[in-house]
Each structure stands twice: as structure tokens, then as C-alpha cells.
C-alpha positions in Angstrom: 197.7 139.0 162.7 198.3 138.4 166.4 194.6 138.0 167.1 194.2 135.6 164.2 197.1 133.5 165.4 195.7 133.5 168.9 192.3 132.4 167.7 193.9 129.7 165.5 195.8 128.3 168.5 192.7 128.4 170.7 190.7 126.5 167.9 193.5 124.0 167.7 193.4 123.4 171.5 189.6 123.0 171.4 189.8 120.4 168.6 192.6 118.6 170.3 190.5 118.4 173.5 187.8 116.4 171.7 190.2 114.1 170.0 190.6 115.9 166.6 194.2 116.7 165.7 195.7 118.7 162.8 197.3 116.8 159.9 200.3 118.6 158.6 201.6 116.1 156.1 200.9 112.7 154.7 202.9 109.8 155.9 203.0 106.2 154.6 201.0 103.8 156.9 203.0 101.6 159.2 201.9 98.3 160.7 199.6 99.9 163.3 198.1 102.2 160.8 197.3 99.3 158.5 195.6 97.5 161.3 193.6 100.6 162.2 192.5 100.9 158.6 191.5 97.2 158.6 189.4 97.9 161.7 187.8 100.9 160.0 187.0 98.6 157.1 185.2 96.2 159.3 183.2 99.0 160.9 182.3 100.1 157.3 181.1 96.6 156.6 179.0 96.7 159.7 177.4 100.0 158.5 176.7 98.5 155.1 175.1 95.5 156.7 173.0 97.7 158.9 171.5 99.3 155.8 170.1 96.0 154.7 166.3 95.9 154.2 165.9 93.2 157.0 167.2 95.6 159.6 164.3 98.0 158.9 161.7 95.3 159.7 160.3 94.0 163.0 162.5 90.9 162.6 165.6 92.9 163.6 164.0 94.0 166.9 162.8 90.4 167.5 166.4 89.2 166.9 167.8 91.6 169.4 165.1 90.8 171.9 166.0 87.1 171.7 169.3 87.8 173.2 167.6 88.5 176.6 166.5 84.8 176.9 168.2 83.1 179.8 170.0 86.2 181.1 169.5 87.6 184.6 166.7 90.1 184.9 169.1 93.0 185.4 170.6 92.2 182.0 167.5 91.1 180.2 165.3 94.1 181.3 167.3 96.8 179.3 167.6 94.4 176.3 163.8 94.0 176.2 163.3 97.7 176.6 165.6 98.6 173.7 164.1 95.9 171.5 160.6 97.4 172.1 161.9 100.9 171.3 163.5 99.6 168.1 160.3 97.8 167.2 158.2 100.9 167.6 160.7 103.2 165.7 162.4 100.7 163.4 163.3 103.0 160.5 164.6 105.9 162.5 166.6 103.8 165.1 168.2 101.5 162.4 169.2 104.5 160.3 170.8 106.0 163.4 172.7 102.8 164.1 174.0 102.6 160.6 175.1 106.2 160.5 176.9 105.8 163.9 178.9 102.9 162.5 179.6 104.7 159.3 180.9 107.7 161.2 183.1 105.5 163.4 184.6 103.8 160.3 185.3 107.2 158.6 186.6 108.6 161.9 189.1 105.8 162.3 190.2 106.0 158.6 190.9 109.8 158.9 194.0 110.4 161.0 192.9 113.7 162.6 189.8 112.1 164.2 191.1 108.7 165.0 191.2 109.1 168.8 187.7 110.5 168.8 186.4 107.7 166.7 188.2 104.9 168.6 186.8 106.3 171.9 183.3 106.5 170.4 183.7 102.9 169.1 184.5 101.6 172.7 181.4 103.3 174.1 179.2 102.0 171.2 180.7 98.5 171.4 180.0 98.2 175.1 176.3 99.4 174.6 175.8 96.9 171.7 177.5 94.1 173.6 174.8 94.4 176.3 171.7 95.5 174.4 172.4 93.8 171.1 174.3 90.7 172.0 173.2 89.9 175.5 176.8 90.0 176.7 177.6 87.4 174.2 175.6 84.7 176.0 178.3 84.3 178.7 175.6 84.5 181.5 172.9 82.3 180.0 175.0 79.1 179.3 174.8 79.4 175.5 178.2 80.9 174.9 180.6 79.0 172.7 183.6 79.9 170.6 181.7 78.5 167.7 178.7 80.8 167.9 180.7 84.0 168.5 181.3 84.2 172.2 182.2 86.2 174.1 180.5 88.5 171.5 182.1 90.0 168.5 181.5 93.5 169.4 183.5 93.4 172.6 186.5 92.5 170.4 186.0 95.8 168.6 186.4 97.6 171.9 189.6 95.6 172.8 191.1 96.4 169.3 190.3 100.1 169.8 192.3 100.1 173.0 195.2 98.0 171.7 195.5 100.1 168.5 195.1 103.5 170.2 197.7 106.0 168.8 199.9 107.2 171.6 202.0 110.3 171.7 205.0 108.4 173.2 204.7 104.7 172.5 206.3 102.2 174.7 208.9 99.7 173.4 207.0 96.5 172.7 207.6 93.3 170.7 204.3 93.7 168.8 202.0 96.4 167.7 199.3 95.6 170.3 201.6 96.6 173.1 202.8 99.9 171.8 200.2 101.9 173.7 199.2 99.7 176.6 202.6 98.1 177.1 203.5 94.5 176.4 202.6 93.1 179.8 199.0 94.5 179.8 198.5 93.5 176.1 199.7 89.9 176.8 197.3 89.8 179.8 194.4 90.9 177.7 195.3 88.2 175.1 195.5 85.6 177.9 192.0 86.6 179.2 190.4 86.5 175.8 191.8 83.3 174.4 191.8 81.6 177.8 188.1 82.5 178.1 187.5 80.9 174.7 189.3 77.7 175.9 187.1 77.6 179.0 183.9 78.1 177.0 184.9 75.3 174.6 184.7 72.9 177.6 181.3 74.0 178.7 178.1 72.0 177.8 177.1 74.6 175.1 180.1 73.3 173.1 181.0 69.9 174.6 177.6 68.2 174.6 177.4 65.4 172.0 175.5 67.2 169.3 176.1 70.8 170.4 178.9 71.8 168.1 177.4 69.9 165.2 174.0 71.6 165.6 175.5 75.0 165.9 177.5 74.7 162.7 174.8 73.1 160.7 172.4 75.8 161.9 174.6 78.4 160.3 173.9 76.9 156.8 170.4 78.4 156.7 170.2 81.1 154.1 173.8 80.9 153.1 175.1 80.5 149.5 175.3 77.0 148.3 179.0 76.6 148.7 179.1 77.9 152.2 176.0 76.0 153.3 177.7 72.9 151.9 180.8 73.5 154.0 178.8 74.1 157.2 176.6 71.0 156.6 179.5 68.7 155.9 181.4 70.0 158.9 178.4 69.6 161.1 177.8 66.1 159.9 181.5 65.2 160.5 181.2 66.5 164.1 177.9 64.6 164.7 179.6 61.8 166.6 182.9 63.6 167.4 181.6 66.6 169.2 183.1 66.1 172.7 186.5 65.1 171.3 186.5 68.1 168.9 185.5 70.4 171.8 188.5 69.2 173.9 190.9 69.5 171.0 189.6 73.0 170.3 190.1 73.9 174.0 193.7 72.7 173.9 194.4 74.7 170.8 192.8 77.8 172.3 194.8 77.4 175.6 198.0 77.0 173.6 197.3 80.2 171.8 196.4 81.9 175.1 199.9 81.3 176.6 201.9 81.5 173.4 202.5 85.2 173.4 205.0 84.7 176.3 207.2 82.4 174.1 210.4 83.5 172.3 209.9 85.3 169.0 210.1 82.3 166.6 207.6 80.2 168.7 205.4 83.3 169.3 205.1 83.8 165.5 204.0 80.2 165.1 201.4 80.7 167.8 200.1 83.8 166.0 199.8 81.7 162.8 197.9 79.1 164.8 195.6 81.8 166.2 194.9 83.1 162.6 194.2 79.6 161.3 191.9 78.8 164.3 190.1 82.2 163.9 189.6 81.4 160.2 188.1 78.0 161.1 185.8 79.6 163.6 184.7 82.2 161.1 183.8 79.4 158.6 182.0 77.5 161.3 180.1 80.8 162.1 179.0 81.0 158.4 181.0 84.2 158.0 178.7 85.7 160.6 175.7 85.5 158.2 177.0 88.5 156.2 175.8 86.7 153.0 172.3 85.9 154.2 170.8 89.4 154.2 170.3 89.2 158.0 173.8 89.4 159.4 174.7 92.5 161.5 178.5 92.0 161.6 181.0 89.4 160.5 181.0 87.8 164.0 184.1 87.0 166.1 186.2 85.0 163.6 187.3 87.9 161.5 187.9 90.1 164.6 190.0 87.4 166.2 192.1 87.3 163.0 192.7 91.0 163.1 193.6 90.8 166.8 196.1 88.0 166.2 197.8 90.1 163.5 198.3 92.9 166.1 200.4 90.5 168.1 202.7 89.5 165.3 206.3 89.7 166.7 208.2 92.6 165.3 211.7 92.3 163.9 213.2 94.2 166.8 212.1 94.8 170.4 211.6 98.5 169.8 208.2 99.4 168.3 208.4 99.5 164.5 206.9 103.0 164.3 207.8 105.8 161.9 208.6 109.3 163.3 204.9 110.2 162.7 203.8 107.6 165.3 205.1 109.8 168.1 203.5 113.0 166.7 200.3 114.3 168.1 198.5 113.3 164.9 198.5 109.7 166.0 198.9 107.4 163.0 
């Protein structure tokens, strides 16, 4: 019995060292757990999209290779190399990509492996941000809040950090600050939304026909109702592009600084962030997930989930159940 107990403890320590923890009892999901499950659901959507027939064709490799255009050679070189590799071994590589995303989704959804899965999601997201999104276009002058900048996949990594299950959470006014602390979480929010405001004022967005062209271009291959929305919105912005870009930048800047406001005002800012993210998602054509060629839902949906993680809690102490401080990490 003693030997068996010793082996069980050793096995438990080994599993814990790689991010797998034992689940002793079920607990109802709290706010952070619900957000984690939502993130898992989006990863599952990505996996499903990766299994689309288009992803097994040369068109997928060409799409990835296109993100190298305009980037510095040090960024473009690895992108072109990975695109050639995928072109030569399309079926195998795409199947691996889909399985990785599926495992990340399942790992986040299953409490014992959540830390392992979130850590893997950060590494995978950073790799895809470079090799699959060309760093979101931030170095080639094509980045805009309307076309998914700074890259949807980098927001996956940010969410993984903010929703990380800590053993001893810090008091925070919102879920996103429970692991990192409120000050760092607010700083990350400022950097992200402030960057979006800056990009809204760049030529890629502010040029007379830039925003109109981007939104109208999203209509291709979409269902009739969504194509109609994007075409009408693009036509409306045809002669209002610069003014709309400035208005968008003002809204994004207000969202960026809003998390420092008192709780009632901060809640209004989070609502504004959700509405803005939803508008961006529509402008992005829902990331092309209904066209048969979309690899992810793009930035709009991720920004919405991120905003919900900053919803001010009822009290200053983190709204976590007793299970939140347990090693299981909920």
C-alpha cells in the first residue's frame, strides 16, 4: 500500500509538472470559467473551419503565402518557406493544424488540462500570427481595425494569459485582472485598443475609399443577407471614409482609456467595446466563416470576448468560488 501511495503521489507530481491537474469534484462554472469555455468554443470553431475542403487545396498555401507581401525580408522569408512546405504536403500539414486546434479546444474545456492547453495556445498563436497572418499586416502598411489588425490570433494569446487559472488570485475589479493583476490587465487593454485607434488613422483605413473597399470586398462568397449588409455599408462609406475613420479612432481611443473610469462608467465603456467589436465583426464579414474559406472568425468576435473579461464585478474582490483557488484551476 505504501509503495502504491508513493507511486500515485509521484505520478500526480509528474502530471502537475506538465500542466495536468487532478479533478476531485465538479464545481459550477464561475465567470472566468465561462469565459474559458467560450474561448475553447472559438478554438473548436477554428478546428472545424480547418477541416474544410478548401484548406486541403493549394489555395490555402497561396493564401498564407500572400501574407508575406510588403513585409520585411526577415518576416517574409519564413512565411514563404512555410507556405511552400504546406503546398508540398497540403493534406498532412492541414490535418495536423486542425488536430492541434481541436486538442487546444478540448484541453481548455477540460479542467485538468487547462493550463497545458492555454500554454500551448499561446505558442501556437504566436507561430500562426507570424507564419499565417504576417504579423497582422502591422509592418506592411495594410493593417486596419476593419480587416482584422493586429491579427485575430494574437488576441487568442492575450486571452489565454488573462484567463489563466491562478492558484491564488489577486483581488481585481474584473475577471481579466485576477491572474495578472488589474494594473497589468488595464495596460494590456490600453495597448490593444490604443493600437486599434492608431491604425484607424493610418492610410490603410483613412484613405478616401479604403474602408469602403475593404468592407465591400468582404461580401464576396458570403450568403446573400451578409453580402447585402457589407455592400450597403461599403456604399454608405464611399464618400465618408475619412470622417468614419476619425470617428472610429475616437471611439477606440475612448474604449482604450475607459477601464480606468469608475465602475458605472467602466461598464458603459465595456458595452461600447462590445458594440464596436460587433460592428467590426460584421464589417469583416464574420471573418469569412460562411464562405468555405475562412480559417477563423477574425478579430471582431475575439474582441467581444476580451471585452466581457473586463466587465466590472459587483465587488472589488474577485468573484471566484472556492474552487478558483484550488490547484485544479477553474
